[in-house]
C-alpha positions as a Markdown table, in Angstrom:
| # | Residue | x | y | z |
|---|---|---|---|---|
| 1 | Met | 10.6 | -1.2 | 0.8 |
| 2 | Arg | 8.7 | 2.0 | -0.2 |
| 3 | Leu | 5.2 | 2.9 | 0.3 |
| 4 | Asp | 4.1 | 3.2 | -3.5 |
| 5 | Lys | 6.7 | 0.4 | -4.8 |
| 6 | Tyr | 4.7 | -1.9 | -2.2 |
| 7 | Leu | 1.7 | -0.5 | -3.4 |
| 8 | Lys | 2.3 | -2.0 | -6.7 |
| 9 | Val | 3.6 | -5.2 | -5.8 |
| 10 | Ser | 1.2 | -6.3 | -3.7 |
| 11 | Arg | -1.3 | -5.0 | -6.7 |
| 12 | Leu | -3.5 | -2.6 | -4.6 |
| 13 | Ile | -2.6 | 0.3 | -6.7 |
| 14 | Lys | -1.9 | -1.1 | -10.5 |
| 15 | Arg | 1.1 | 1.6 | -10.9 |
| 16 | Arg | 3.9 | 2.9 | -9.5 |
| 17 | Thr | 2.8 | 6.2 | -10.5 |
| 18 | Val | -0.5 | 6.1 | -9.0 |
| 19 | Ala | 0.3 | 4.7 | -6.2 |
| 20 | Asn | 2.9 | 7.8 | -5.8 |
| 21 | Glu | 0.5 | 10.8 | -6.9 |
| 22 | Ala | -2.0 | 9.0 | -4.1 |
| 23 | Cys | 0.6 | 9.5 | -1.8 |
| 24 | Asp | 1.7 | 13.0 | -2.8 |
| 25 | Asn | -2.8 | 13.9 | -3.2 |
| 26 | Gly | -2.8 | 12.6 | 1.2 |
| 27 | Arg | -5.3 | 9.8 | 0.0 |
| 28 | Ile | -3.1 | 7.3 | 1.8 |
| 29 | Ser | -2.5 | 6.9 | 5.2 |
| 30 | Val | 0.1 | 4.4 | 7.4 |
| 31 | Asn | -0.9 | 3.8 | 11.1 |
| 32 | Gly | -3.7 | 6.7 | 11.5 |
| 33 | Arg | -0.4 | 9.3 | 9.8 |
| 34 | Val | -1.1 | 10.8 | 6.3 |
| 35 | Val | 2.5 | 9.6 | 5.1 |
| 36 | Lys | 4.5 | 10.2 | 1.4 |
| 37 | Ala | 5.7 | 7.6 | -1.1 |
| 38 | Ser | 9.0 | 7.1 | 0.3 |
| 39 | Tyr | 7.7 | 5.9 | 3.6 |
| 40 | Glu | 9.2 | 2.9 | 4.8 |
| 41 | Val | 6.5 | 0.2 | 5.0 |
| 42 | Lys | 7.0 | -2.6 | 8.0 |
| 43 | Leu | 5.3 | -5.8 | 8.7 |
| 44 | Gly | 1.7 | -5.4 | 10.9 |
| 45 | Asp | 1.6 | -1.9 | 9.6 |
| 46 | Arg | -2.1 | -0.6 | 9.0 |
| 47 | Ile | -2.4 | 1.3 | 5.4 |
| 48 | Glu | -5.7 | 3.2 | 4.3 |
| 49 | Ile | -6.0 | 3.7 | 0.8 |
| 50 | Ala | -9.1 | 6.1 | -0.3 |
| 51 | Met | -10.1 | 6.2 | -3.5 |
| 52 | Gly | -13.3 | 8.1 | -4.7 |
| 53 | Pro | -16.2 | 7.2 | -1.8 |
| 54 | Arg | -14.3 | 4.2 | -1.2 |
| 55 | Thr | -11.5 | 2.9 | 1.5 |
| 56 | Val | -9.6 | 0.1 | 1.1 |
| 57 | Ala | -7.7 | -0.3 | 5.1 |
| 58 | Val | -5.5 | -3.4 | 4.9 |
| 59 | Glu | -2.4 | -4.8 | 7.3 |
| 60 | Val | 0.7 | -5.5 | 5.8 |
| 61 | Thr | 1.9 | -9.5 | 6.3 |
| 62 | Leu | 4.6 | -9.4 | 4.1 |
| 63 | Val | 7.0 | -7.9 | 2.7 |
| 64 | Ala | 9.0 | -9.2 | -0.5 |
| 65 | Asp | 10.7 | -7.4 | -3.9 |
| 66 | Asn | 8.5 | -9.5 | -6.0 |
| 67 | Val | 6.3 | -11.5 | -6.5 |
| 68 | Arg | 3.7 | -13.7 | -8.2 |
| 69 | Lys | 0.2 | -12.4 | -9.2 |
| 70 | Asp | -1.2 | -15.5 | -7.1 |
| 71 | Asp | 0.8 | -15.0 | -4.5 |
| 72 | Ala | 0.3 | -11.1 | -4.1 |
| 73 | Val | -2.7 | -11.1 | -2.1 |
| 74 | Thr | -0.4 | -12.8 | 0.9 |
| 75 | Met | 1.5 | -9.6 | 1.2 |
| 76 | Tyr | -2.0 | -8.4 | 3.6 |
| 77 | Lys | -4.5 | -9.4 | 5.1 |
| 78 | Glu | -8.0 | -7.0 | 4.6 |
| 79 | Ile | -9.3 | -5.6 | 7.7 |
């Protein structure tokens, strides 16, 4: 699954276009590397999102195309 879609489906970022822009601006890194929105997310990847002064770090635990809102938090675990 593409990184921008994963961020939207997991509800880490509300809109896919916002996730795409964050990737283009270098605010998203996976396993310590700044990546593009087309990066293929895999289990165990560590994603860091820098939004303003706050940085969120999560580890991917599930990759699924459609998830209910309540189950979105099972797609990652915060580090």
